N, C-alpha and C positions, 0 to 999 in steps of 0.2 A: 354694082355689087349688091345684089338682092338675095335675101333668103326667102324660104317658103313659109316658115312658121311665124305668123304675124303676132302671136300672143304668148310666146315662150316666156314663162315667168322667171327663169334663171338665165344669167348671162351665158353667152357662148365663151368658152374658156379654152385657151391653148396652154396646157400646163408646161412648166419648165422641163427640159430634158433631164435635168438633175435638180438637186435641192434649190428651190427658188430663193434668191436673195434680193430680188427686185421685181417690180410689177409695172405693167403698162395698162391703164384703163382707157379704152378707146371707144368713142361714141359715134354711132352711125348717123346718117342724114335722114331727112324727112322721108317717110314712106318706106324706109328700109328696115332691116333688122341687124343684129350683131353678127350674124353668121358669115356674111360676105367679108366683113373686115377681119373676122377671126381667121378666115382662110388666107386673106392677104398678109396678116401678121405672121401666120405660120410659115409663109414663104420667106420671110426675112427674120425669122426668130433668132434670138440669142439664147444659148442653152440654159442660162441661170435666171431668165426672165419669164414670169408668168404673164400672159396676155388675157385681159378680161374685157369682153365686148358685150355690154349690157344691151337689153332691148328696151326701146321707149314704149310707154303705154300707148294704147290705141285711143284716139280722141278725135272729135270733129276739128277740122282745120279750116279757118275762115278763108284763107287764100285759095283753097281748093274746093270752093262751093260747099263748105261744111261737110265734105266727105270725111268719114272716119278712117284714120290711118295711123301707123306708128309715128308719134311726134313727141318730142320732149316738152314742147309748149306750143301754144297757138301762134300762128303767123297771120297777121291781119293784112300785111302788104310788104313789098320788098323795097319800096322807095326809101330814100334817106330820111324822109320826114314821116314815115308810116308810124301809126300808133303801135306800141309794143305791148305784149302780154306780160306786164311786170310781175303780176302775182304768179303766173305760170312759170316764168323764168326763175324766179326766186325759189319756188317749190321744187323745180327740177334740179337746181343747184344743191338744194338740201339733200335730195336723193343721191346725187353723186358724192357729196360729202360723206354720206352714210357708207357708200362703197369704200371710200378711202379709209374711213375709220375702221371698217371691217377688216381691211387688209392689214392695218396697223395691229389690230387685235390678233390677226393670224401670224404676226411675227415679222412683217415687213415694215420697217420704219418709213414714215412719210417721205423722208428725203431720198428714199430709194424707189419712189413712185413717180412715173411720168404720166400726165394726163393729156389726152388728145382727142381729136374728133374731126369729122368731115362735114362741111356745110352747116346745117343746124346743130349737129353734134360738135363741130369745131367752135361754133359760137358759144355753146354752153360750156365747153371746156375752158375757153378763155375767161368767161365770166366767173366760173367756179374757181379757177386758179387765182384770180385777183381777189376774191372774197373769202376763200377758205382760211380757217385758222391753222391748217396743217401746212408745214413747209414742204414743198414739193421739189422734185429733181428737175422738172422741166415741163413744158407744155408744147404740144404739136397742134397747130391750127391750120386745117386744110380748107381752101376754097370757101372762106367764111367771112364773118363780120363780128363786130363787138356789140353785144346787146346792151341796152340801157346805157349807152356811152355817155349821154348827157348827164347822168347821175353819178358818173365815176370820175374820180380825180385822184391825184397822188395821195391825198390825205386819207382816203378811204381804203387804200390798199393795206392789207395786213402784213403777213410774214413773208410775202413773196415779191417784195420790191425788186429783188435782184434775180428773179427766176429766169433761166434761159428759155427763150421762145424760138421755135422754128415755125415760121408762118409761110405757107406755100399757096400759090394761086396759078390757075391756068390763064394764059393771056387771051384765050378765045372762049372764056366762060360766058355763056349767054344768060345763065340763071342768076348767078351772083357775080356781076361784072367785076373786072379787075380793079376798077376804081374803089370798090368796097374794101378790097384788100389793102390798097394804098392808103385810104383814109384810116383804116384800122391800125396799120403799123405806125402811122404818124401819131395817132392818139396814144398808142401804147408807149411810144417814146417819151411822152410827156409824163407818164406815170411810173415807168420802170427804168432801169438802167439801160440806156440806148445801146450800149455795147453788148448787152446780153440778148439782143433781138436780131434774128437772121430772117430776112425776107427773100424768098426765092420765087421766081416766076418761070413758067414753062411755055415756050412758043407753041401755038397750035393746040394746046390742051384745052378741051372744053370743061364742063362741070363733071370731072371724073379724076382719075389718078393715072399716072404713067410710071413706067419702070424707073426712069431717072428720079422721079419724086420718091418712090418707094426706097430707093437706095439712099437718098438724102435722109429719109426718116430713119432708116437702119443705122446710119452713121451717127445721127443725133442721139438716138437711144443708147448706142454703145458708148458714146462720149459721156453722156450724163449718168449712165448706169454702168460704170466700169466693173469688172469682176472684183470680188473681194475674197480674201483667203479665209 
């Protein structure tokens, strides 16, 4: 799901078909832009939901031989013990918090906002949801991991201890192996209400999305963001 504009300053937006009473903020993966996921969200859109797909800044990425590309934060390695870009992750979370705050100012309460993302974007969405001061409706975490997991515990979670989580992962993912998803869901269960976490896997799916997964996302969004009169 790749776009062509690597430096678009404004998010790709799928406006609500009628007055927006809820929003989904969805973060793309490494090297991508928000355009592809905006198209994907448009295909499963709910009429009263606004979909916001921001673009990551372009920066050198250590994992990719310091090549500059859209990235929410630096990635040094993908191993379970790899050094993490703590400063970059926290800075990126602040930028997503600013997007959430802006939607609240626009009239959509935070409890009517779902945060989500794919791969690196999914990792950032999880971290932001755990640390934000805003109470969110839910989080969608696709083919990802939990950043800075060793510094996170139940005691540092703010207003979202009971947040509904939909975590999805392809069983044939060669880039972010399924074990990363399994370890993430187990860690989340130690910090959040385990009954609020749904973990779904998809046989044969690599580091991408599939129609079954998109339908699961649509159902999750519609459950967490029901219509209001």
